[in-house]
C-alpha positions in Angstrom: 0.2 -0.4 0.1 2.8 2.4 0.6 4.4 1.6 -3.2 0.6 2.7 -4.4 0.0 5.8 -2.0 3.2 7.2 -2.8 2.5 7.0 -6.5 -1.1 8.1 -5.8 -0.2 11.2 -4.4 2.3 12.2 -7.4 -1.4 12.0 -9.7 1.0 10.5 -12.3 -0.8 7.4 -13.7 -4.0 4.8 -13.3 -3.6 2.1 -11.0 -5.4 -1.2 -13.2 -7.7 -2.2 -9.8 -9.4 1.5 -10.6 -11.7 2.4 -13.2 -10.8 4.9 -15.6 -13.5 7.7 -14.3 -12.2 7.0 -10.2 -8.7 7.7 -11.7 -9.8 10.4 -13.3 -11.2 12.1 -10.7 -8.9 11.3 -8.5 -5.0 10.8 -9.8 -6.2 13.6 -13.1 -7.6 16.3 -11.7 -4.6 17.9 -12.6 -5.1 18.5 -16.3 -1.3 19.2 -16.2 -0.4 15.8 -16.0 -3.9 14.5 -18.4 -1.4 13.4 -20.9 2.1 13.7 -19.5 4.5 10.7 -19.3 6.1 9.6 -16.2 9.1 7.7 -15.1 10.0 6.8 -11.3 12.6 4.0 -9.7 13.4 5.1 -6.5 16.4 2.3 -4.4 17.8 1.3 -1.2 21.1 2.6 -2.0 22.8 -0.5 -0.1 21.5 -3.2 -1.7 20.4 -1.9 -4.8 16.7 -3.3 -4.3 14.4 -1.8 -6.1 11.8 0.0 -3.7 9.0 1.9 -5.9 9.1 2.3 -9.2 6.2 3.2 -11.8 7.9 3.5 -15.8 11.0 2.9 -15.0 12.1 1.3 -17.9 10.4 4.2 -20.4 12.8 6.0 -22.1 12.4 9.6 -21.3 14.0 13.1 -22.4 16.3 14.1 -19.4 17.4 17.2 -20.5 20.2 17.8 -17.7 19.6 15.6 -16.3 21.9 13.8 -18.6 25.4 15.6 -16.5 24.5 12.8 -14.0 25.6 10.1 -16.9 28.1 12.3 -18.5 30.4 13.7 -15.0 30.8 10.0 -13.7 32.2 8.4 -17.3 34.6 11.4 -16.6 35.3 11.1 -13.6 35.9 7.1 -13.5 37.5 6.8 -17.0 39.6 9.7 -16.9 40.8 10.9 -12.9 39.5 13.4 -10.7 43.4 14.8 -11.4 42.9 15.0 -15.0 44.4 18.6 -16.5 44.0 19.7 -20.1 46.6 22.0 -21.1 46.6 25.2 -23.9 50.4 25.7 -25.1 51.8 28.4 -26.5 55.0 29.2 -28.8 55.8 29.9 -31.9 57.3 28.5 -36.0 59.7 30.2 -38.2 63.5 32.3 -37.0 63.5 34.4 -34.2 67.0 36.8 -34.5 67.4 37.8 -31.1 69.7 40.5 -32.0 67.1 42.4 -33.6 64.1 41.3 -31.6 62.5 40.4 -35.4 60.0 37.1 -35.7 60.0 35.7 -38.8 57.1 33.2 -38.2 54.3 32.8 -35.7 52.7 32.9 -32.4 50.7 29.9 -32.3 47.9 28.8 -29.3 47.0 25.2 -29.3 44.3 24.1 -28.0 43.7 21.2 -25.3 40.2 21.1 -24.3 40.7 23.7 -21.4 36.5 23.8 -20.9 37.5 26.3 -18.4 40.4 28.5 -20.4 39.2 31.8 -18.9 36.0 31.2 -16.6 34.1 33.1 -14.8 33.8 30.1 -12.4 37.8 29.6 -12.1 39.0 33.6 -12.2 41.2 32.8 -9.4 42.7 30.1 -11.4 43.6 31.5 -14.5 43.6 34.8 -13.4 46.1 37.0 -15.6 47.0 34.1 -18.1 47.0 36.9 -21.3 49.1 39.1 -19.3 51.2 35.5 -18.8 51.2 35.4 -22.0 52.6 38.0 -23.5 55.3 38.4 -20.7 56.5 34.9 -21.5 56.4 36.5 -25.8 58.2 39.1 -24.7 61.2 37.5 -22.1 62.6 36.1 -25.6 63.2 39.5 -26.9 60.6 39.3 -29.8 59.7 42.6 -30.9 58.7 41.8 -34.0 56.4 39.8 -35.7 56.8 39.1 -39.8 53.4 36.9 -39.6 50.8 36.2 -36.7 49.2 35.0 -34.4 47.0 31.7 -34.9 45.4 30.2 -33.0 45.2 25.9 -33.5 41.5 24.5 -32.2 42.5 21.4 -34.5 42.4 19.0 -31.1 38.7 18.6 -31.5 36.6 18.2 -34.8 35.6 21.3 -36.2 31.5 20.2 -35.1 31.3 22.1 -32.4 27.3 22.1 -31.8 25.7 18.6 -31.7 23.4 18.3 -34.9 20.9 17.3 -32.7 20.1 21.0 -30.9 17.8 23.7 -31.7 18.8 25.6 -33.5 16.5 28.4 -30.8 19.6 27.3 -29.0 22.8 27.7 -30.5 22.8 31.5 -30.6 22.6 32.3 -27.0 25.3 31.2 -23.9 23.8 28.1 -22.7 23.9 26.5 -26.3 27.5 27.8 -26.6 29.6 24.6 -28.4 32.6 22.8 -27.7 36.3 24.0 -29.5 38.8 22.2 -29.5 40.7 25.8 -27.9 37.8 27.6 -26.3 37.7 30.9 -23.9 35.7 32.7 -22.0 33.1 30.6 -21.7 32.9 30.9 -25.2 29.8 33.9 -24.2 29.6 37.4 -25.1 27.3 40.0 -23.9 25.1 42.5 -25.6 24.3 45.0 -24.1 20.5 46.7 -25.0 18.5 50.1 -24.1 14.8 49.9 -24.4 12.1 51.9 -24.0 7.9 51.9 -23.2 5.7 50.2 -26.0 6.3 48.5 -28.2 9.7 50.5 -29.4 12.6 48.2 -31.3 15.6 47.7 -28.7 18.6 49.3 -29.5 22.5 47.4 -29.0 24.7 50.0 -26.7 27.4 48.5 -27.0 28.7 44.1 -27.1 32.0 42.1 -24.8 34.4 41.6 -25.5 33.9 44.5 -28.3 36.0 41.9 -30.8 32.9 39.6 -30.8 31.2 42.4 -33.3 29.9 40.9 -35.9 26.7 41.8 -38.3 23.6 41.2 -36.5 20.4 42.0 -37.5 17.9 43.2 -34.9 15.0 42.5 -34.8 14.5 41.7 -30.7 10.9 44.1 -29.0 10.7 45.5 -25.7 7.5 45.0 -23.8 6.5 43.3 -21.1 8.6 41.8 -18.3 9.8 38.5 -19.4 13.2 37.8 -21.0 12.0 35.9 -24.5 15.1 37.2 -25.9 17.2 35.3 -27.8 20.0 35.1 -30.2 20.1 33.0 -33.1 23.7 32.6 -34.8 25.7 29.5 -36.2 29.3 27.6 -35.6 31.5 29.6 -37.2 29.5 32.5 -39.0 29.8 35.8 -39.0 26.3 36.9 -39.3 23.2 36.1 -37.2 19.9 38.5 -35.4 18.2 39.6 -32.9 14.1 38.2 -32.2 11.5 37.4 -29.6 10.9 40.1 -27.0 12.7 41.8 -24.0 11.4 44.2 -21.3 10.7 47.2 -21.6 12.2 50.5 -19.5 15.8 49.0 -18.8 18.9 51.1 -19.5 20.9 47.9 -19.6 19.5 45.2 -21.0 22.2 41.5 -21.2 21.3 39.1 -24.1 24.3 37.0 -23.2 25.6 35.0 -26.1 27.4 32.4 -27.7 30.6 33.6 -29.8 30.7 32.1 -33.5 34.4 31.6 -33.2 36.1 30.8 -30.0 39.9 30.7 -31.5 39.4 33.3 -33.7 38.3 35.8 -30.5 41.6 34.5 -28.8 44.2 35.1 -31.8 42.6 38.7 -32.5 42.6 38.9 -28.4 46.4 37.4 -27.9 47.4 40.1 -30.9 45.5 43.2 -29.9 47.9 42.6 -26.6 50.7 41.8 -28.0 50.1 45.6 -29.9 49.7 46.9 -27.1 53.0 45.7 -25.4 54.9 47.8 -28.2 55.0 43.9 -30.2 54.7 44.7 -33.5 52.6 42.3 -36.2 52.6 42.2 -39.7 49.2 39.7 -40.3 46.4 39.8 -39.2 45.5 37.0 -36.5 43.5 33.4 -37.8 43.2 30.9 -36.9 44.9 27.0 -38.5 41.0 26.1 -39.5 40.4 29.0 -41.7 44.3 29.0 -42.9 43.6 25.4 -45.2 46.8 25.6 -46.9 48.9 27.0 -43.4 52.2 24.6 -43.3 52.5 23.1 -40.8 56.1 23.6 -38.8 57.6 23.3 -35.5 56.6 24.7 -33.1 58.8 26.1 -30.1 57.2 25.8 -27.3 56.7 29.4 -24.8 54.4 28.5 -22.0 51.6 26.7 -20.9 48.3 27.2 -19.1 47.7 24.2 -16.8 43.5 23.2 -16.6 42.1 23.2 -12.6 41.6 20.0 -12.6 38.7 17.5 -13.4 36.8 16.7 -10.5 36.8 20.8 -9.6 35.3 20.6 -13.6 32.8 18.3 -12.4 32.0 20.3 -9.3 30.9 23.2 -11.1 29.6 21.7 -14.4 26.5 19.7 -11.4 26.4 22.6 -9.4 25.4 25.3 -12.4 24.8 22.5 -14.6 27.1 24.1 -17.4 26.8 22.8 -20.7 29.8 23.7 -22.7 31.6 22.0 -19.7 29.7 18.7 -20.7 30.4 18.9 -24.0 34.1 19.2 -23.8 34.1 15.9 -21.9 32.3 13.5 -24.2 34.6 15.4 -26.7 37.9 14.4 -24.4 36.6 10.3 -23.9 36.6 10.2 -27.6 40.0 12.1 -28.2 40.9 10.4 -25.5 39.5 6.7 -25.8 39.0 6.5 -29.6 41.9 8.9 -30.7 38.7 11.1 -32.2 37.7 14.2 -30.3 33.9 14.5 -31.5 30.9 14.2 -30.0 29.8 10.3 -31.7 32.7 8.6 -30.4 32.6 9.9 -26.7 28.8 8.8 -26.5 30.7 5.3 -27.5 32.4 6.0 -24.9 30.0 6.4 -22.7 28.1 3.4 -23.3 30.6 1.2 -22.8 31.5 2.4 -19.5 28.0 2.1 -19.1 27.9 -1.4 -20.7 31.2 -2.6 -18.3 30.0 -1.4 -15.2 26.4 -3.3 -15.3 24.1 -0.8 -17.3 21.6 -1.9 -19.8 21.4 0.4 -22.6 18.6 -1.1 -24.7 16.3 2.2 -24.7 19.5 5.1 -23.7 19.7 7.3 -26.9 23.2 10.0 -26.3 23.0 12.6 -28.7 25.4 14.9 -26.6 26.9 15.3 -23.0 24.9 17.5 -21.5 21.3 17.1 -22.1 20.3 20.4 -24.2 19.2 18.1 -27.3 15.9 16.4 -26.9 16.5 13.7 -29.0 18.3 12.1 -25.7 16.3 9.5 -24.2 17.6 7.2 -20.5 15.2 5.5 -18.3 15.1 6.3 -14.5 16.0 2.8 -13.3 19.3 2.4 -14.9 20.1 6.0 -14.3 18.9 4.4 -10.9 21.5 1.6 -11.1 23.9 4.3 -12.4 23.6 6.0 -9.0 24.0 2.7 -7.1 27.1 1.5 -8.9 28.8 5.4 -8.5 28.1 4.7 -4.7 29.2 1.2 -4.0 31.5 0.5 -6.6 32.3 3.4 -7.5 36.4 4.4 -7.8 35.6 8.7 -7.1 31.9 8.2 -5.5 33.6 11.3 -3.4 34.5 13.2 -6.2 30.9 12.7 -8.1 28.4 12.8 -4.4 29.8 16.4 -3.6 30.0 17.9 -7.2 25.6 17.4 -6.8 23.6 20.5 -5.4 23.0 20.5 -1.6 18.8 20.7 -1.2 18.2 24.5 -0.7 21.5 25.3 -0.4 23.5 25.8 -4.1 24.1 25.2 -7.2 20.5 24.3 -9.6 19.0 23.3 -6.6 19.2 26.5 -5.2 15.6 27.5 -4.6 13.7 23.8 -4.6 13.2 21.4 -1.2 13.7 24.5 0.7 12.2 22.8 4.0 14.5 22.4 6.5 13.6 18.6 6.6 15.6 18.2 3.5 19.1 19.8 4.7 21.9 17.4 5.1 19.2 14.7 3.6 19.2 15.4 -0.3 22.1 16.0 -2.8 20.7 15.6 -6.6 21.0 17.2 -10.3 17.8 18.7 -12.0 16.9 19.0 -15.2 14.7 21.7 -17.5 13.9 22.0 -20.6 10.3 23.1 -22.3 8.2 20.1 -21.1 10.2 18.0 -19.1 11.7 18.3 -15.5 13.7 15.4 -13.7 15.4 15.0 -10.2 17.9 12.5 -9.5 20.9 12.2 -6.6 21.2 10.4 -3.1 18.8 11.4 -0.1 18.6 10.0 3.7 15.4 9.4 5.4 14.5 10.6 9.1 15.7 7.0 10.3 19.0 6.9 8.6 18.3 4.5 5.5 19.8 5.6 2.3 18.4 6.1 -0.8 19.0 6.7 -4.7 16.2 7.9 -6.9 15.4 9.6 -10.3 12.3 11.0 -11.5 11.8 12.5 -15.2 8.8 14.1 -16.2 7.9 14.4 -20.0 5.2 17.2 -22.1 3.2 18.2 -18.4 1.0 20.8 -19.4 0.9 24.3 -17.1 3.5 25.2 -14.6 6.3 23.3 -13.9 6.5 25.0 -10.3 3.1 22.7 -9.8 5.2 19.6 -10.5 8.7 20.3 -8.9 5.8 21.0 -5.7 4.2 17.4 -6.2 7.6 16.3 -6.3 9.2 17.7 -3.6 5.8 16.8 -1.5 6.8 13.3 -2.0 10.2 13.0 -1.2 8.9 14.5 2.0 7.0 11.1 1.8 10.0 9.6 1.2 12.6 11.0 4.4 9.1 11.1 6.7 8.3 7.5 6.4 11.2 5.3 5.2 
C-alpha cells in the first residue's frame, strides 16, 4: 500500500484496479499531468533493491539529468586529477639580436573547457598577461607573421547535430571547440523603451565579438524572451523576441561563434599594446586551410583546474559547455577522435562495463540539451548505485551534486529544513521536461537513490516541482 500511496499522491498514473473514471477524478484532476509521460524509480542505496517503481524502463528525455551520466564516465575513466593544457609557442626563426620573429605565434588548444572561465577567475587570473610577458622575455619586438590559434584538437563540429536552432546562438548553447575561452560567451548590452519599440544595441563585450547582427528584438512586458540566432563559425546572425521595457542596460548573453578566432584577436591586440609590431592579421588553423605545419617552439603553457573541480561546477551550475567538452574529451582520449559521437560510444561502453542495461538509451550530447536524448530512471538509479558502491571516485561525484535548498541549481528547490543535509541531486529542465535524480537519507537513516523524469506536462513547472517535493518529503519522513 505504501507503493500505491506514493504513486497515487504524485497524481502521475492510473492503477489498474481502479476504473478510468475514478482514476480521472482522483489522479488526473490536475490537467497538467493528464497527457504527461512519467518515469520513477527509488532504490535502497546499500543493496540496490528497488523500493518504488513506475514506468522505470520507459525512455524519456532527461534534460540536464544527463550530466550525471557524462560526469560519472569522465570521473571514472579520466580520474579526478585529469587536466587540460593550452600551449603557446612560435614557428619560424627568431633573431634575438634584432628581436625579429620571422614566423607566427601559435596558441594550441588542448580541449580545456574552462580557459578564462568566470567560474575559475582566480585560477586563470592574468593568464593572457602572462602569455604576453613570456613572449616578450624572448626579446621579440617584431613579428613578421601572425597570431594563429590551433583548435584542431577536437573536430570542427562544435555543436551537436541534434540541438535546437533556438538554443545554438545563446550562452547555454555554446559549442565545444578544441580551443574554447571565456565560457565561449559574449554580452550584448541593450537599451529599451516603453511601448513596442525596437531595442537599441549599446555595446558588445568583448568588442572583438562584434559582427553583423540584424536586430528584431522588441521591448514588451517584463519577461525575457529574447534569443540570439547564429551558427558556429558564422559571421552574421540576428536577434529576435521580446525583452522587458524601460531597461537602461539589458544584457543578452550569446555564444561566441568562433572562440579560437576571438582568442587570436585578443592576443594580437594585447601583443600590439605591449609594443610588439605584427605584420599579419590574427587567424586560425581552420581558416588557414593551406597552412604549412611547422615545428612549434614552446614558450609557455596554461594548465586547467583538475577535473574534479570542473565537474563540481558542471553539476552544481549545470554548465552545458563543460559537459560537451567532456564527452569530446572521452572520444579523444579513448577513440583518438574528439567528436561527440565518439564520446557517446565511450560512455555507452562505460555503462555496459558498469552493469547498466543501455537498451533504450540514446545519447546525443553530454549536457542533455538535445531533446532527442533518452534514458530511463531504472538504469539511471543503477548508475547512481554503482557510483556509490563500486565507483572509484564516489566522494568526488557525490560532492559535485547540489545540496537541497542551498546551492547550485537546487538553491531555490527543496527549501524545507527537512531536506537539509538529507538530499543531494541533479535537476533537469527544458520545455515540458522536468527531472531530478540523486541521493537522499530518510529520518530513520535509510539511504536511497532516486530518479524521476516527467515529459510533456502542461501548465506551470512550479506545480510539478511542488508535487515532487511533497513526495520526496514523504519518502524522507516515512521510510
